[in-house]
N, C-alpha and C positions, 0 to 999 in steps of 0.2 A: 566567637563569632555569635551574633544575635539570633542566627536561625538555628543553632544547634539545640537550644533548649527545647524547644517544642517537640523536635524529633526524638531526644533523648527521652522527655517525660512521655510521649506516647509509646515509646519502646518499653519502658518501666510498667506502664500502665498495662500492657498487653502482657508483659511477663507475670505481674502480679495477680491478674485475672485469668489465669491459666485454668481452662476446666470451666470457666462460666459460659453464658450465652455468647455466641459470637456478637449479637446484635448490641450487648452491652459495651464489648470491646469497641465495636465500630463507632458507637455514638460517644465513646471518650475520645477516641481519636478525632473524631468531628468536631467536638467541642473545643478541643485544644488548639486545632490548626485551622478554624474557621476564621473568615475576614470578609470585609465587605468588598464589593467589587471595585469601588473607588481606591480602598487600601490596596488591593492586590496590584490593580494598574500602576499606581504610584510608586508601590515598592519595586515593581519591575523597571519602571523608567529610572528609578534612583540607581537601581543595580547597574542597569546599562551606563548611566552616566558615571557611575564609579569606576566601572571597569574601563571606559574609555579614558578616564583621567589617570588612572595607574598604568595602563598599556596602551599608550596612545598610538603606538607604531604598528605596523602590519609585521607578522611574524611567519610569513610564509616562505622565506629564502634565507638560506645560512650564507655567512658572509666569508667562507673559507676560500671560495672561487675568486674572490676580490683581491686576495692577498693581504700583505701587513697593512694594518689600519689602526689610527686612534680609534678606538670605540669602547662601548660599554660592555663589561664583561663579568661572568658570574661564575663561580667555583662551586660545582656539585659534591656536597658533603656525603650524598648517599651513594654515588659512584666511587668517589675517593675519599674514603673516611680518613680524617687525618690521623697520624700516628699519636700515641698516648705522650711520647716525649718528643721534642723538637729535633733531637739527636739521632733518631731512628730515620732510617731511609724511606723516602717518599717520593712519589711521581706526581708533580703538580700538573694541574690542568684547570683550563677555563673554558667556557662557551660563550657564544655571542647572545644577544638579546633575543633573536628570533629561536634559536636552539634551547634557550632556557626555558621557553614557554612550551615549544612544540615537542622537544625530546625531554626535557627535564621538568615539565611543568608540575608533576606530582612529587619531585624530590626536594630536599633540604638543600638550598642554595645561599651561598655568600655573595652580596653584591661588591664587586671590586671597583666599580664606577669606571671612569675612564682610563685605559692604558694604551701606549702608543706602540707602533709597530708590531702590532699583535694580530696573528692568524687563529682563527677557531680551531680548538682542539676537538670539537665534537666528531666522532667517527674515526678518530685516531687510535693509535696503540697507547695514548697516554689515558684512555678510557676503556673500560671493559667491553669485550663484545657484545655483552647483554644489553649494552646502552648505545645502539647504532645511531647514526644521524638520519632521522626519517624526512629530511627535507632534500636530501641529495640523492642521486642514482648512483649505483654501483657501476664505475667506469668498465668493468670486465662484462658483467651480465646486462646492465641496464635497468636491474630490478630496483624498486624504489628502496633505499636504506642502505647505508655503506657503514663499515666498520674496519677497523684493524688497518687503516691507511698510514702513512707514514707522516708523522707531525712536521711542522714547520721547524727549521733548526734555528730560526732567528728569534724565536719567543724567550723573553727573559721572565724568569719567576722569583718571587721571594716569600717570606713566611705569610703574607697576606692569603695565599693560595690555601693556607691551612687553618684560616680562619684565626691567625694571630697577626696582630697589628702593632705599630708603634716601636720605639727601641727597647720598650719593656717587654715585648713579646707577649702581651695579654691576650687570650682568648676573648673575641669580642661577642657580645651578648647584647643585642638590640633592646631587650626587654629591661636589663640593667644599666646599661650604659647611659651616663647623664654627661651633659657638657657637649662641647664642640670639638671635633678632630679636625686637622688640616692635612691637606696632601701636599707632599713635597713635589717641586717640579720635576725633580729626578734627573741627575746629571750621571747617572752611571748604574750599572747593575751591581748585585751585591759582591760579585767575583771581582770587581773593579775597585771595590771600596765604597760605592755609593749605597742608597736604600731602595732603590728600584721604584720609585713613586710610591713610597710607603706612606701611611696615614699615622700622624703623630697626636698624642696628647699635649697641649701647651705645657703642662707642668714637666713632662719628660723632656721637651726640649730646653727647659732651663734647669735640670739636674733636681726637680722638686718631686718629693713623694706623690703617689697618686692621692692619698688621703691629707694632701696639705690643706685643703679647705676645712675638713674637720677640725684639725689643730688650731686653725685660726677662729673657728667658732667657739672651741673650748677657751682660748684665751680671753675672747669676748664675755663668756658667761661669767668668768672670773671677777670682771669688772664691773658687773651690775648691768651691763647692756642688754641682758637677756630679758629683764623684766619689760623694757620697753618693746623689744620685739614680740615677745608674748602677747603684749596688750594689742598690737598693732594687728598681730595675726587673727586675735579673737574677734576683731572689729571687723575685718575684712571677711571672716567667714571661713568655713573650711575648705570650700572649692578655691579660693585664692591662696590658701595655705598650701595647698597640694602644688598649685602652679609655682609659687616661689621655691619650694623644696626642690622642685625639678630644675630649676635654674641654677646652674653652677658658674660662678664669674671666672673670669681670666685671671691668672696669678698677677700679683704685683710687679709690675715691670713688663709685662707682656703686651706688645702693640695691640691698639684698638683694631678690630675687625675692618673698620672702614679706612683704616691708614694704610693698608697694603692689599695689593691685588692676588699675589701668590708669595711663597717663600721657598727657600733652599735650605734644607736641614744641615746641621753641622757635619754629618757624614759625608755628604756631596761637596760641601765646602772645602773640607779638609782634603778630599781627593781631587779637587780642582783648586789649588792654593792660590792661584793668580786671582780669583774671585775677592779674596780679602781686601785687595785695594780699593774696591768699589764701595765697601760699608760706609755708610755716613755721607756719600757724595749724592749729586743730584740724581734723582730716580731711585735711590736706595735709602732705606732706613739704617741708623746706626746698629751695630752688632748687639745681638742678644746671645749672651754668653751661656755656655753649659751648666756654669757654676751659679745658677741663680738669676742670669741675667746681668749682673752687673759686672764692672770692669775687674780685671784680676788685680787683687791686693786691696780693694776697696772695702771699708768698712761700713759705708753708707748702707741704709736699710733700702730696700726696693720701694719705688715709689710708683703709684698707680697713674700719677699725673705726667710724669715725664718718661720718655722711652730711653732705657739705659744706653750709655755711650761710653766709649773708650777715652778715658780721662788723660791718657798719654798722648792722644793724636789730636784730640781736642782741647782749646783753651778753656778756662772758666767762663770766659766772656761770651763765647759761641753757646756754651750750656744756658747761660743766664738769657740771652737773647730768645732762644728756641723756647724757653721757660715762658719769657714775657709774652711771645706771640700768641701763645693759647689764650690768653685773656681778651684778645681782640674779638670784636662782634664777627668778623668774617672767619669761617672756618679754615684751619691752617692748611689742610688739604687741599681746598679749593684755591687758596691763594697762591699756594706754591706751584699748582699747575698753571696758573695765570701768569704768573712771572716768569717760569719756565717757557711758556708760549711765546711771551713778549719778547724775551731775550732770543729764542730761536728765529722769530720772525725778523728781527732786527739785524741778526747776523746774516740771514739771508738776503735780506734788502741792501745791504752793503756790497759794492762792487768789489771784485777780488782785488782789483789794483789799489783801491783806497782803503782795504781793510788793515787792522793792526797785524804787523808781521807776527805777533804773538799768536793770533787766531789760526794761523796756518800749521802750528804745532799739533800734533796728534794728541788726541784727548788723555792718553795714557801719561802725557807730560805733567798734566794737573794732577794726577793722582798720587797719594801718598807713597814714598818710595818703599820697596820692598823690604829695607830693613827695618822700617819702622812699623810694619804690619805685625799685630801681636800673633804670637805663636798658639795662643790658646784657642779651644774650640769653639765657634759660635755659628748661629744660624743667621742666614742673610734674608731680611724681608724686603720685596721689592714693590716699587709703585706700579701704576698702570703704564706708565711711560717707560719703564726701565730699558727696554730693547733700544730706545733712541739714545743712551748714554752709553753704550760699549765702545769702546775704540776698535776701530776696524781698518786699522793701519796695517801694512804687510807683516809687522813684527807681532801684532796681537790677533789678526784675523784667524791663524791657525787654532787658537783656544776656542773660537766659536765654531769653527769648521765641523767639529765632531759633535755639536749639539745645536741642532737646528731650531729647537724651540728656543733658544736664547736669541736667535736672528729675527724670526718672525712668530706671530701667533700661530698657534696650531689649529688645524681644522679638524673637528670630531665628526665621524661617520654616523649619520642617523638614518634608520629605516624609513621609507615612506610611510606618512600619516595614513592611519587606518580610518576608513569611513563606514559607518553602519556595518561594523564587523566585516567588512570586505578589505582586501588588500589590493589596491590598484586596479579595483574593477573586478578583479578575479577572487583568489582566495580559495582555500580548500573548504570541503563541505563542513568540517568540523569546526571551522570558525564563524559559520553563519548562522542565523536563526532560523526557525522552523519556517516562516514566511518567505525567507530569502531561499531556502532549498526548495519550497513550493514553485515559486517564481522561475527557478532555474529549471525544474521539471518541465514546467509550462512551456519553456522556450524550446524544448526539445520534442515537443509533441506536434502532431499534424495540426495546421492551422485551426481546421473545424473543431477538431477537440479540444485543442487549446481556448479556442472562443467560448465553448460550451462550459469548460473547466472554470474558466474566470467568471462567467455569469452564476454559475452555482456558488463559487466562492463569495462574491458579492452579495448573493441572495442570504447565504448563511452568515455572512457578517452583518447585514441589516438586521436580519432577525435575532441575532444574539445580542445586539445593541439594545433593541427594544426590550428584550427580556432583562437585561441587566441594569436598566435605565431606573425602574423604580426601586431596586436595591441601593443604587448609588444615591439617589436623592433621599431615601428615608434613612440610611445608614443601617439598614437590615444586614444580616449575615447572610451569605449564599450558602446553603447546606448542602451535603452531598446528594441528598433526596430531592432537593429542588432541581439541581443539574440533571439528575437521572430522569425525573418527570418531564423536563423541559425537552429531552432528546428523545423521549418515549413519543411525546406529542408531535415533534417534529417528524418522526419516522411514521407516525399514523397508525402505530401498533399497541397503543396504551390499551384499546378495548380487547385486542385479541390476546394480550398477556392476561387481563382479568379473566376472559372466557377460559383460557386454558388452565388458569389456576383453579377456576371454579370446576371445571371438568375433571382434573385431578383430583380434588378433594372428593366429589361425588364418587367416582370409581373407587377411591380409597375406603369409603364407606361401604361400598356394595360388597367389596372381596376382602376387607380388612388388609390389603397391601398397599403399597406405596405407589401404585398407578401401574398401568400396563405399558407395553412396549410403545402402543400407540400415544398414550398421555406424554411420554417422555419426549417423542417426537414433535407433538404439538407444542410443548414447552420449549423447546429448542427452537422450533420456529418462530415462536412469539418474540424469543431474545433476538 
């Protein structure tokens, strides 16, 4: 953090000058922490804007009373340290957005993003009693803060709650992780053979090693391409070189991010075998196999220009047409959606009595037969309108009944937007600024005292603006002595302080002491 350096420097300066005059330590601290009035105001406004951008929602209420929700969750590593080995017993837990700030704001958290049908674990037996939920009251005593409640039995957990992600089970380090990870739509828990809405590395979905990109770079270096790359990096400068190093490309054969809306990993597809019939049909991309993204038994190398497909299910002519369509001016994804919308509108416009008898057949009749579906594991990537292309006949609907996320788009709970540090016009005192707290205090006063207080505040604000205005215009730094002198003049006791100091010095010269009892009283009165 940028503001840690001056503090540490001041602390070191004070430590190194131990035993010297206090005035020198104070001067050192002031010189390292001084700033102009304009800089201070701008920095405070920027900090406030950054805080609102990072934490835009109010965090004054826990979501546990709302029941199961699809919501943003956080795992607290401080309260529930993960085991050294994944095989060791572990009690997983996650808290809602509000509790992550109000109850675990100073803890180490892992952001799990959105999870469905989850009830906040804060204040339950899944977390230690030393970390109660401060946003809820104890139902037995009514006191603020609750702990050791029974957790929700319907919550589902996976290794993400231990800060391990993907099928590789790698510990996630946001400072070292590069590239993009994708969250599976999730069609089952770990107990039922699914992944539990896990986050996946693209290479792990295709059975490639995590360092596949490094091996590809090594191959390029042996061919001499590294010379051109080094020249290009030198021309662009060191800053652009760092940005290029941070960008990790998708593995060859992995669909482009703009070509799909979401995906279902091979674990969830294997546990729901009926989904394999939809691979490569309208609304679904061709299968991406676990063994590198290619069809089983194919010796062809992965290509970044074409999406891998099952050569047994699709003829060569279909693959050729797909490859040719990429060269057209209109984006293939956009063209496909328009063609599908045109077909849908045409079918809806036709009266039922004049429609082709084949159109009355269920959608699953046009899908590949179950016997032709490959048995190899693959992930299924879904387009934006994939839900419109599931067969909902009496025979197929039971497959969708247990997975509402396949039938309709899910709604994610979001707390109300926080405005100016307030939560819906209220909010706790700890979430408000000093000015907000002062206004709240004025609202509880007697009307006459409140008006007098507001007038004094406005006068002080105007005087302070006048005092800071020359510093802001000239760019001069405001020192601690300037602030001290300003408030002395504001109170009108600067002359009293000087008189008290002179009297104390005179008394010390007369009796050789540091001043009598009266002098001490006068000095205190001056301050």
